[in-house]
C-alpha positions in Angstrom: 21.1 16.0 -44.7 20.3 12.4 -46.6 16.6 13.4 -46.6 17.4 17.1 -48.4 19.5 15.2 -50.9 18.2 12.3 -51.8 14.3 12.5 -51.1 13.5 14.3 -54.2 15.2 11.7 -56.9 15.0 8.4 -54.5 11.1 9.6 -54.6 11.0 10.1 -58.8 12.9 6.2 -58.3 10.0 4.5 -56.6 7.2 6.3 -58.2 6.6 3.8 -60.5 7.0 0.7 -58.5 5.0 -1.3 -56.9 3.7 -0.2 -53.6 3.5 -3.4 -51.8 7.4 -4.5 -52.6 8.0 -1.1 -51.6 6.1 -1.2 -48.1 7.8 -4.6 -47.7 11.0 -3.0 -48.3 11.0 0.1 -46.0 9.8 -2.2 -43.2 12.5 -4.4 -43.4 14.8 -1.9 -43.8 13.9 0.3 -41.0 13.7 -2.6 -38.9 17.4 -4.7 -39.6 18.8 -0.3 -39.9 17.6 0.2 -36.5 18.5 -3.4 -35.3 21.8 -3.2 -36.5 22.2 -0.6 -33.8 22.6 -3.5 -31.2 25.9 -4.4 -33.1 27.7 -0.5 -33.6 30.3 0.2 -31.6 31.6 3.2 -33.4 30.4 6.2 -35.1 30.6 5.1 -38.9 28.7 2.1 -38.0 26.2 4.3 -36.0 26.1 6.6 -39.0 25.4 3.1 -41.2 22.6 2.4 -39.1 20.9 6.3 -39.4 21.6 6.0 -42.8 19.5 2.5 -43.2 16.8 3.4 -41.3 16.4 6.9 -43.2 16.6 5.5 -46.3 13.1 3.0 -45.4 11.9 6.2 -44.2 12.6 7.8 -47.4 10.7 4.9 -49.1 7.1 4.5 -47.0 6.6 8.0 -46.3 5.4 9.0 -50.1 4.5 4.9 -50.7 2.2 5.4 -47.5 0.7 8.5 -48.5 -0.4 7.4 -52.3 -1.3 4.1 -50.2 -3.7 5.8 -48.2 -5.4 8.1 -50.5 -5.7 5.2 -53.2 -7.4 3.0 -50.4 -10.0 5.9 -49.2 -13.1 6.7 -50.9 -13.3 10.1 -52.9 -15.7 12.1 -50.1 -13.6 9.9 -47.0 -10.2 11.4 -48.2 -9.5 14.2 -45.7 -10.8 11.7 -42.9 -8.0 9.1 -43.8 -5.3 11.4 -44.1 -6.0 12.7 -40.7 -6.2 9.1 -39.0 -3.3 8.3 -40.7 -1.1 11.3 -39.9 -3.2 10.7 -36.6 -1.7 7.5 -36.1 2.3 8.7 -36.6 1.6 11.2 -33.4 0.1 8.5 -31.5 3.6 6.2 -32.0 5.4 9.6 -31.5 4.0 9.8 -28.1 4.3 6.2 -27.7 7.6 4.7 -29.3 9.7 6.9 -26.6 7.9 5.8 -23.3 8.0 2.1 -24.6 11.4 1.8 -25.4 12.4 3.8 -21.9 10.8 0.3 -20.6 12.3 -2.2 -23.0 15.8 -0.8 -22.4 15.2 -0.5 -18.3 13.8 -3.9 -18.1 15.7 -6.3 -20.4 18.8 -3.7 -21.9 19.5 -1.3 -25.1 20.3 -4.9 -27.2 16.4 -5.7 -26.7 15.1 -3.0 -27.8 17.4 -3.2 -30.9 16.4 -7.0 -31.8 12.6 -5.8 -31.0 13.0 -3.2 -33.9 14.5 -6.0 -35.9 11.4 -8.7 -35.3 9.0 -5.7 -35.5 10.2 -4.8 -38.9 9.7 -8.4 -40.0 6.1 -8.3 -39.1 5.4 -5.2 -40.4 6.8 -6.3 -43.4 4.7 -10.0 -43.4 1.6 -7.8 -42.4 1.8 -5.5 -45.4 2.8 -8.5 -47.6 0.0 -10.0 -46.4 -2.8 -7.3 -46.4 -1.8 -6.3 -50.0 -2.2 -9.4 -51.3 -5.6 -8.5 -52.7 -4.8 -5.1 -53.9 -4.1 -4.1 -57.7 0.0 -4.0 -58.2 0.5 0.0 -58.5 2.7 2.2 -57.1 2.3 5.4 -55.7 2.1 7.2 -58.8 -1.2 5.4 -59.7 -3.3 7.6 -57.3 -6.1 8.5 -59.2 -7.5 12.0 -58.9 -10.8 12.7 -57.2 -13.5 12.9 -60.1 -14.9 16.5 -60.2 -18.1 16.9 -59.0 -21.1 16.5 -61.2 -22.9 19.5 -62.6 -26.3 20.1 -61.4 -29.1 19.3 -64.3 -31.4 22.8 -65.2 -34.6 22.2 -66.1 -35.6 24.5 -68.6 -39.0 24.4 -67.3 
């Protein structure tokens, strides 16, 4: 319900903002949103954690997609988007298995704590990787230039 109600307003709000800051913020919100689950003991607190990481996803999704378009060469945008989408599919396959292993061996508290650590690591990684990129938000994606018309000789 949050995504249906807020995705468009959130996207409009973040559109002019700096992609680096948005990705750092969304990583921290996701990591700590999941991490807070270790302390949730009531339905209200579980709902709060869901709200936090859902907001992170609403910030992250359009920002990352726009960034993939920005950093990919015009002729390779489809390939870059395909690999980006594949990375999410691989994560959806691997995460439940790895989470089960962590819970079985160390307990659920460790899983949620690791989520906070991984979110923090992702935020640091985004900050470091995007240090050289010009400051721009997802709205700054430039459309692909139209292909040049071939010259026709009159001879």
